[in-house]
C-alpha positions in Angstrom: 12.9 -29.2 -7.6 11.9 -29.3 -11.2 9.8 -32.4 -10.4 8.1 -30.8 -7.6 7.0 -28.0 -9.9 6.4 -30.3 -12.7 3.8 -32.8 -10.4 1.9 -28.7 -9.2 1.7 -28.2 -12.6 0.2 -31.5 -13.9 -1.8 -32.0 -10.2 -3.1 -28.6 -8.2 -5.1 -26.0 -10.0 -4.6 -23.3 -7.7 -1.0 -23.4 -8.7 -0.9 -23.5 -12.2 -3.4 -20.7 -12.1 -0.5 -18.6 -10.6 2.0 -20.1 -13.1 -0.5 -18.8 -16.5 -1.1 -15.8 -14.8 3.2 -15.0 -14.5 3.0 -16.5 -17.9 1.2 -13.7 -18.8 2.8 -11.3 -17.6 6.6 -12.8 -17.9 5.1 -12.7 -22.1 3.3 -8.2 -21.3 7.0 -7.5 -19.8 8.9 -9.3 -22.8 6.7 -6.8 -25.6 7.8 -3.7 -23.1 11.1 -4.0 -23.3 11.7 -4.4 -27.1 10.0 -1.3 -27.6 12.1 1.9 -27.6 10.9 4.0 -25.0 8.0 3.6 -23.0 5.0 6.5 -22.2 4.7 7.2 -18.5 2.4 4.1 -18.8 3.3 1.6 -19.7 7.0 2.4 -17.9 4.0 2.6 -14.4 2.9 -0.8 -15.9 6.2 -2.0 -16.1 6.1 -1.1 -13.1 3.0 -3.0 -11.7 3.6 -6.4 -13.1 6.9 -6.8 -11.9 5.4 -6.5 -8.7 2.5 -8.7 -9.1 5.2 -11.1 -11.0 7.5 -11.3 -7.4 3.8 -11.9 -5.7 2.9 -14.3 -8.3 6.6 -16.3 -8.0 6.2 -16.1 -3.7 3.0 -18.2 -3.7 4.0 -20.4 -5.8 7.4 -21.0 -4.1 5.3 -21.0 -1.2 3.2 -24.0 -2.3 6.4 -25.7 -3.7 7.9 -25.6 -0.7 4.7 -27.0 1.5 4.4 -30.0 -1.6 8.4 -31.0 -0.3 7.5 -31.4 3.4 4.4 -32.9 2.3 7.0 -34.8 0.1 10.0 -35.6 2.8 7.4 -36.5 5.7 5.8 -39.4 3.3 2.4 -37.7 3.3 2.3 -37.6 -1.1 2.4 -40.2 -3.4 
C-alpha cells in the first residue's frame, strides 16, 4: 500500500531511517553492477549489500504490516 509507505516516511522515524539506508545500499549496488569486472572484495561487498537490503526490506515490511493492522482497527488517524 503506497499511501501507508508515504505516511510512514513522513511520520515514522525508524521507517524513514531504514528507507534511507536501503536507498544508500541500492545506490552502491548500482555502482557495482555498472562495472565491467568486480574485484574479489567488490564481489563480497555485493553479496553483503544484497543481504543487508533484504534485511532492511523485511524490517520495513514488518513496520508497514503493523501500521496497516492498526489502521484497519481504527487505531491510527
